[in-house]
N, C-alpha and C positions, 0 to 999 in steps of 0.2 A: 374536443380537445381537438375534432379535427380541424376545424373554419376555427380554430387561434392558431396553429402553425400555418394555413396557409396565406391570413394574414399579417403573422409573421415574415414567412418567405417573399413574400407581396411586399410587404417594406422594403429589407434589407435588398430586393432585387431594383427598389427605387433608390435607394442611398446607394448603394455599389454606381446605378448609372450617372449619378447628380456626382459624382466620383472624378471617373471620365472622363466625364462632359469639361470639367472642371483641370484636371490634368489637361488634358487637350488644349483650354485656354490660354495656360500658363503657357506648355512646350513653344504652342505658334508665338505668342506675345515673346518669350526667350526667340524663336526663333526669326520674330521682323526687327528684333537688337544687333541681336550679329549679323544682319543683312548690311541696317543703317551702318552699323561701325564699318563695312566694307567700305561699303559706297566711301564714306568719312576718310577711311584711309586710303584710297586709289585716287579719291581728287588732289588728295596731301602728293600723292608720287608724281 
């Protein structure tokens, strides 16, 4: 039983790591898009 609980905890922590990594990538892409838009607006001024 203890072995199953440890395995479950390891799987949950791995899934959380992947989720956090994906969120970080999404936030980075959003920041890049905002930066690009601001550059375009500044060049049009």
